[in-house]
MIVEX-61807 format. One record per residue (C-alpha): residue number from 1; residue in one letter; x, y, z. Coordinates in steps of 0.5 Angstrom, whole numbers. Layout:
<site seq="NUM" type="a" east="X" north="Y" up="Z"/>
...
# end
This chain:
<site seq="1" type="x" east="69" north="155" up="189"/>
<site seq="2" type="x" east="73" north="150" up="186"/>
<site seq="3" type="x" east="81" north="151" up="184"/>
<site seq="4" type="x" east="83" north="152" up="177"/>
<site seq="5" type="x" east="89" north="147" up="175"/>
<site seq="6" type="x" east="92" north="149" up="169"/>
<site seq="7" type="x" east="95" north="143" up="165"/>
<site seq="8" type="x" east="101" north="144" up="160"/>
<site seq="9" type="x" east="102" north="139" up="155"/>
<site seq="10" type="x" east="108" north="139" up="150"/>
<site seq="11" type="x" east="106" north="136" up="143"/>
<site seq="12" type="x" east="109" north="135" up="136"/>
<site seq="13" type="x" east="104" north="130" up="132"/>
<site seq="14" type="x" east="101" north="126" up="137"/>
<site seq="15" type="x" east="94" north="127" up="135"/>
<site seq="16" type="x" east="93" north="119" up="136"/>
<site seq="17" type="x" east="94" north="120" up="144"/>
<site seq="18" type="x" east="92" north="127" up="145"/>
<site seq="19" type="x" east="84" north="126" up="145"/>
<site seq="20" type="x" east="85" north="121" up="151"/>
<site seq="21" type="x" east="90" north="126" up="154"/>
<site seq="22" type="x" east="85" north="131" up="154"/>
<site seq="23" type="x" east="79" north="127" up="155"/>
<site seq="24" type="x" east="82" north="125" up="162"/>
<site seq="25" type="x" east="83" north="132" up="164"/>
<site seq="26" type="x" east="76" north="135" up="162"/>
<site seq="27" type="x" east="73" north="128" up="166"/>
<site seq="28" type="x" east="76" north="131" up="173"/>
<site seq="29" type="x" east="71" north="132" up="178"/>
<site seq="30" type="x" east="71" north="138" up="183"/>
<site seq="31" type="x" east="77" north="142" up="180"/>
<site seq="32" type="x" east="76" north="147" up="174"/>
<site seq="33" type="x" east="81" north="146" up="169"/>
<site seq="34" type="x" east="84" north="149" up="163"/>
<site seq="35" type="x" east="89" north="146" up="158"/>
<site seq="36" type="x" east="95" north="149" up="155"/>
<site seq="37" type="x" east="98" north="146" up="149"/>
<site seq="38" type="x" east="105" north="148" up="147"/>
<site seq="39" type="x" east="105" north="145" up="139"/>
<site seq="40" type="x" east="112" north="144" up="136"/>
<site seq="41" type="x" east="110" north="145" up="128"/>
<site seq="42" type="x" east="105" north="139" up="128"/>
<site seq="43" type="x" east="103" north="137" up="121"/>
<site seq="44" type="x" east="97" north="132" up="124"/>
<site seq="45" type="x" east="90" north="133" up="127"/>
<site seq="46" type="x" east="93" north="136" up="133"/>
<site seq="47" type="x" east="91" north="143" up="133"/>
<site seq="48" type="x" east="84" north="141" up="131"/>
<site seq="49" type="x" east="83" north="136" up="137"/>
<site seq="50" type="x" east="86" north="142" up="141"/>
<site seq="51" type="x" east="81" north="147" up="138"/>
<site seq="52" type="x" east="75" north="142" up="140"/>
<site seq="53" type="x" east="77" north="142" up="147"/>
<site seq="54" type="x" east="78" north="149" up="147"/>
<site seq="55" type="x" east="85" north="149" up="149"/>
<site seq="56" type="x" east="90" north="155" up="149"/>
<site seq="57" type="x" east="95" north="154" up="144"/>
<site seq="58" type="x" east="102" north="156" up="144"/>
<site seq="59" type="x" east="106" north="155" up="138"/>
<site seq="60" type="x" east="113" north="154" up="138"/>
<site seq="61" type="x" east="117" north="153" up="132"/>
<site seq="62" type="x" east="121" north="146" up="131"/>
<site seq="63" type="x" east="128" north="150" up="130"/>
<site seq="64" type="x" east="127" north="153" up="136"/>
<site seq="65" type="x" east="125" north="147" up="141"/>
<site seq="66" type="x" east="128" north="145" up="147"/>
<site seq="67" type="x" east="124" north="141" up="153"/>
<site seq="68" type="x" east="125" north="147" up="158"/>
<site seq="69" type="x" east="123" north="152" up="153"/>
<site seq="70" type="x" east="117" north="149" up="151"/>
<site seq="71" type="x" east="115" north="148" up="159"/>
<site seq="72" type="x" east="117" north="155" up="160"/>
<site seq="73" type="x" east="112" north="158" up="154"/>
<site seq="74" type="x" east="106" north="153" up="157"/>
<site seq="75" type="x" east="107" north="155" up="164"/>
<site seq="76" type="x" east="107" north="163" up="162"/>
<site seq="77" type="x" east="101" north="162" up="158"/>
<site seq="78" type="x" east="98" north="158" up="164"/>
<site seq="79" type="x" east="93" north="162" up="169"/>
<site seq="80" type="x" east="93" north="157" up="175"/>
<site seq="81" type="x" east="97" north="157" up="181"/>
<site seq="82" type="x" east="98" north="150" up="180"/>
<site seq="83" type="x" east="100" north="147" up="174"/>
<site seq="84" type="x" east="100" north="140" up="172"/>
<site seq="85" type="x" east="105" north="138" up="167"/>
<site seq="86" type="x" east="103" north="132" up="162"/>
<site seq="87" type="x" east="106" north="128" up="156"/>
<site seq="88" type="x" east="101" north="128" up="150"/>
<site seq="89" type="x" east="102" north="121" up="151"/>
<site seq="90" type="x" east="99" north="121" up="158"/>
<site seq="91" type="x" east="92" north="120" up="161"/>
<site seq="92" type="x" east="90" north="121" up="168"/>
<site seq="93" type="x" east="87" north="115" up="171"/>
<site seq="94" type="x" east="80" north="116" up="175"/>
<site seq="95" type="x" east="76" north="123" up="176"/>
<site seq="96" type="x" east="79" north="125" up="182"/>
<site seq="97" type="x" east="87" north="125" up="180"/>
<site seq="98" type="x" east="87" north="132" up="180"/>
<site seq="99" type="x" east="84" north="133" up="186"/>
<site seq="100" type="x" east="88" north="128" up="190"/>
<site seq="101" type="x" east="94" north="132" up="188"/>
<site seq="102" type="x" east="92" north="139" up="191"/>
<site seq="103" type="x" east="93" north="137" up="198"/>
<site seq="104" type="x" east="100" north="137" up="197"/>
<site seq="105" type="x" east="101" north="144" up="196"/>
<site seq="106" type="x" east="97" north="146" up="203"/>
<site seq="107" type="x" east="104" north="146" up="205"/>
<site seq="108" type="x" east="107" north="153" up="202"/>
<site seq="109" type="x" east="114" north="151" up="201"/>
<site seq="110" type="x" east="112" north="145" up="197"/>
<site seq="111" type="x" east="114" north="147" up="190"/>
<site seq="112" type="x" east="112" north="140" up="186"/>
<site seq="113" type="x" east="109" north="133" up="187"/>
<site seq="114" type="x" east="111" north="127" up="183"/>
<site seq="115" type="x" east="105" north="123" up="180"/>
<site seq="116" type="x" east="104" north="116" up="180"/>
<site seq="117" type="x" east="106" north="112" up="174"/>
<site seq="118" type="x" east="101" north="106" up="173"/>
<site seq="119" type="x" east="107" north="102" up="169"/>
<site seq="120" type="x" east="112" north="103" up="174"/>
<site seq="121" type="x" east="113" north="99" up="180"/>
<site seq="122" type="x" east="118" north="104" up="183"/>
<site seq="123" type="x" east="112" north="109" up="184"/>
<site seq="124" type="x" east="107" north="104" up="186"/>
<site seq="125" type="x" east="111" north="101" up="192"/>
<site seq="126" type="x" east="112" north="108" up="194"/>
<site seq="127" type="x" east="105" north="111" up="195"/>
<site seq="128" type="x" east="104" north="108" up="202"/>
<site seq="129" type="x" east="110" north="112" up="204"/>
<site seq="130" type="x" east="111" north="118" up="200"/>
<site seq="131" type="x" east="118" north="122" up="201"/>
<site seq="132" type="x" east="119" north="130" up="202"/>
<site seq="133" type="x" east="125" north="131" up="198"/>
<site seq="134" type="x" east="129" north="138" up="201"/>
<site seq="135" type="x" east="135" north="141" up="201"/>
<site seq="136" type="x" east="139" north="135" up="204"/>
<site seq="137" type="x" east="137" north="130" up="199"/>
<site seq="138" type="x" east="143" north="128" up="195"/>
<site seq="139" type="x" east="143" north="128" up="187"/>
<site seq="140" type="x" east="142" north="121" up="186"/>
<site seq="141" type="x" east="136" north="121" up="190"/>
<site seq="142" type="x" east="133" north="127" up="187"/>
<site seq="143" type="x" east="134" north="125" up="180"/>
<site seq="144" type="x" east="131" north="118" up="181"/>
<site seq="145" type="x" east="125" north="121" up="185"/>
<site seq="146" type="x" east="124" north="128" up="182"/>
<site seq="147" type="x" east="117" north="130" up="178"/>
<site seq="148" type="x" east="117" north="128" up="171"/>
<site seq="149" type="x" east="114" north="132" up="166"/>
<site seq="150" type="x" east="110" north="126" up="164"/>
<site seq="151" type="x" east="106" north="127" up="170"/>
<site seq="152" type="x" east="107" north="132" up="176"/>
<site seq="153" type="x" east="104" north="138" up="179"/>
<site seq="154" type="x" east="108" north="145" up="179"/>
<site seq="155" type="x" east="107" north="151" up="183"/>
<site seq="156" type="x" east="107" north="157" up="178"/>
<site seq="157" type="x" east="110" north="162" up="183"/>
<site seq="158" type="x" east="116" north="157" up="184"/>
<site seq="159" type="x" east="117" north="157" up="177"/>
<site seq="160" type="x" east="116" north="164" up="176"/>
<site seq="161" type="x" east="122" north="165" up="181"/>
<site seq="162" type="x" east="126" north="159" up="178"/>
<site seq="163" type="x" east="124" north="157" up="171"/>
<site seq="164" type="x" east="126" north="151" up="167"/>
<site seq="165" type="x" east="133" north="151" up="164"/>
<site seq="166" type="x" east="132" north="152" up="156"/>
<site seq="167" type="x" east="139" north="150" up="155"/>
<site seq="168" type="x" east="139" north="143" up="157"/>
<site seq="169" type="x" east="138" north="137" up="152"/>
<site seq="170" type="x" east="134" north="133" up="157"/>
<site seq="171" type="x" east="132" north="132" up="164"/>
<site seq="172" type="x" east="130" north="139" up="165"/>
<site seq="173" type="x" east="125" north="137" up="170"/>
<site seq="174" type="x" east="130" north="134" up="174"/>
<site seq="175" type="x" east="135" north="139" up="174"/>
<site seq="176" type="x" east="129" north="144" up="176"/>
<site seq="177" type="x" east="128" north="140" up="182"/>
<site seq="178" type="x" east="135" north="140" up="184"/>
<site seq="179" type="x" east="135" north="148" up="183"/>
<site seq="180" type="x" east="129" north="149" up="187"/>
<site seq="181" type="x" east="131" north="145" up="193"/>
<site seq="182" type="x" east="137" north="149" up="194"/>
<site seq="183" type="x" east="133" north="155" up="195"/>
<site seq="184" type="x" east="129" north="152" up="200"/>
<site seq="185" type="x" east="123" north="149" up="197"/>
<site seq="186" type="x" east="120" north="142" up="198"/>
<site seq="187" type="x" east="118" north="136" up="193"/>
<site seq="188" type="x" east="113" north="131" up="195"/>
<site seq="189" type="x" east="114" north="124" up="191"/>
<site seq="190" type="x" east="110" north="121" up="190"/>
<site seq="191" type="x" east="103" north="124" up="191"/>
<site seq="192" type="x" east="96" north="120" up="190"/>
<site seq="193" type="x" east="95" north="122" up="183"/>
<site seq="194" type="x" east="96" north="117" up="178"/>
<site seq="195" type="x" east="97" north="117" up="170"/>
<site seq="196" type="x" east="98" north="112" up="165"/>
<site seq="197" type="x" east="103" north="113" up="159"/>
<site seq="198" type="x" east="100" north="110" up="153"/>
<site seq="199" type="x" east="106" north="110" up="148"/>
<site seq="200" type="x" east="110" north="104" up="147"/>
<site seq="201" type="x" east="117" north="107" up="147"/>
<site seq="202" type="x" east="123" north="102" up="144"/>
<site seq="203" type="x" east="128" north="100" up="148"/>
<site seq="204" type="x" east="133" north="103" up="144"/>
<site seq="205" type="x" east="130" north="110" up="145"/>
<site seq="206" type="x" east="129" north="109" up="152"/>
<site seq="207" type="x" east="137" north="108" up="153"/>
<site seq="208" type="x" east="138" north="114" up="149"/>
<site seq="209" type="x" east="134" north="118" up="153"/>
<site seq="210" type="x" east="137" north="115" up="159"/>
<site seq="211" type="x" east="144" north="117" up="157"/>
<site seq="212" type="x" east="142" north="124" up="155"/>
<site seq="213" type="x" east="139" north="125" up="162"/>
<site seq="214" type="x" east="146" north="122" up="165"/>
<site seq="215" type="x" east="150" north="127" up="161"/>
<site seq="216" type="x" east="145" north="133" up="162"/>
<site seq="217" type="x" east="145" north="132" up="170"/>
<site seq="218" type="x" east="153" north="131" up="169"/>
<site seq="219" type="x" east="154" north="137" up="165"/>
<site seq="220" type="x" east="149" north="141" up="170"/>
<site seq="221" type="x" east="152" north="138" up="177"/>
<site seq="222" type="x" east="159" north="135" up="176"/>
<site seq="223" type="x" east="156" north="129" up="179"/>
<site seq="224" type="x" east="156" north="122" up="175"/>
<site seq="225" type="x" east="150" north="118" up="176"/>
<site seq="226" type="x" east="150" north="111" up="173"/>
<site seq="227" type="x" east="153" north="108" up="167"/>
<site seq="228" type="x" east="152" north="110" up="160"/>
<site seq="229" type="x" east="149" north="104" up="156"/>
<site seq="230" type="x" east="150" north="102" up="149"/>
<site seq="231" type="x" east="144" north="101" up="145"/>
<site seq="232" type="x" east="143" north="94" up="141"/>
<site seq="233" type="x" east="144" north="98" up="134"/>
<site seq="234" type="x" east="151" north="101" up="137"/>
<site seq="235" type="x" east="153" north="94" up="139"/>
<site seq="236" type="x" east="151" north="91" up="132"/>
<site seq="237" type="x" east="155" north="97" up="129"/>
<site seq="238" type="x" east="161" north="95" up="133"/>
<site seq="239" type="x" east="160" north="88" up="131"/>
<site seq="240" type="x" east="159" north="89" up="123"/>
<site seq="241" type="x" east="166" north="93" up="124"/>
<site seq="242" type="x" east="169" north="87" up="127"/>
<site seq="243" type="x" east="167" north="83" up="122"/>
<site seq="244" type="x" east="170" north="87" up="116"/>
<site seq="245" type="x" east="177" north="85" up="119"/>
<site seq="246" type="x" east="175" north="78" up="122"/>
<site seq="247" type="x" east="178" north="71" up="118"/>
<site seq="248" type="x" east="172" north="69" up="115"/>
<site seq="249" type="x" east="170" north="68" up="108"/>
<site seq="250" type="x" east="168" north="74" up="103"/>
<site seq="251" type="x" east="162" north="71" up="102"/>
<site seq="252" type="x" east="160" north="70" up="109"/>
<site seq="253" type="x" east="163" north="77" up="111"/>
<site seq="254" type="x" east="158" north="80" up="106"/>
<site seq="255" type="x" east="152" north="76" up="108"/>
<site seq="256" type="x" east="153" north="78" up="115"/>
<site seq="257" type="x" east="154" north="85" up="113"/>
<site seq="258" type="x" east="147" north="85" up="109"/>
<site seq="259" type="x" east="143" north="82" up="115"/>
<site seq="260" type="x" east="146" north="87" up="120"/>
<site seq="261" type="x" east="144" north="93" up="115"/>
<site seq="262" type="x" east="137" north="90" up="114"/>
<site seq="263" type="x" east="136" north="90" up="122"/>
<site seq="264" type="x" east="139" north="97" up="123"/>
<site seq="265" type="x" east="134" north="100" up="117"/>
<site seq="266" type="x" east="128" north="96" up="120"/>
<site seq="267" type="x" east="130" north="99" up="127"/>
<site seq="268" type="x" east="131" north="106" up="124"/>
<site seq="269" type="x" east="124" north="106" up="120"/>
<site seq="270" type="x" east="121" north="104" up="127"/>
<site seq="271" type="x" east="124" north="110" up="130"/>
<site seq="272" type="x" east="121" north="115" up="125"/>
# end
């Protein structure tokens, strides 16, 4: 009898990628799957695509959204003991991706397993010698190697004991990992399941995400990891402020400020 694996996907207006994500799930062999879509007030074709793939749909209002709450709602609706968390932009690679992750859970103390991100050399170089994180792993090691909600598997019974923190602004899966490891669970990083991340994220957005995660981990643990980075837009704004008081002609000052405003406006349009 094949094992049921529940796929939990958070989504808001990602119809462009959802079909790839769902198709990669239903193409898996030797496992039974269900897809739980936690939808955050999408206004595109996301829900129509979800119905086409016979997904369970959980609605979460935009003003009630937090990353942890979305995951908890999806896990609550899931029927499988092993739940795979995927981004709406993620696509499983190969027909045995899900099957290859299940062996990690033969050990009853394994709470989760990180998937291999096809675009990360960090993961690619570690798959030959995966590591078992446990209560002795330090915070920095756990944060860098813990499961990502873009692609990982979680034991539902562990989640029932320790749910995702709904108050944190970022790093919810990493903070969850720290919490379950303290309780004696283990996490495999990585397992052989491979996924691709299809959406190109601007560098400035990645910096913002990194800073939010560093702050969230610090707020939760009191441990400071790495250094906060400044986005290019932030650097440009500082430069614009210095231009105001610089000993240059008014015409040059005006020209530089107009160009900076144009660059920033173009950057904001790309974000949206």
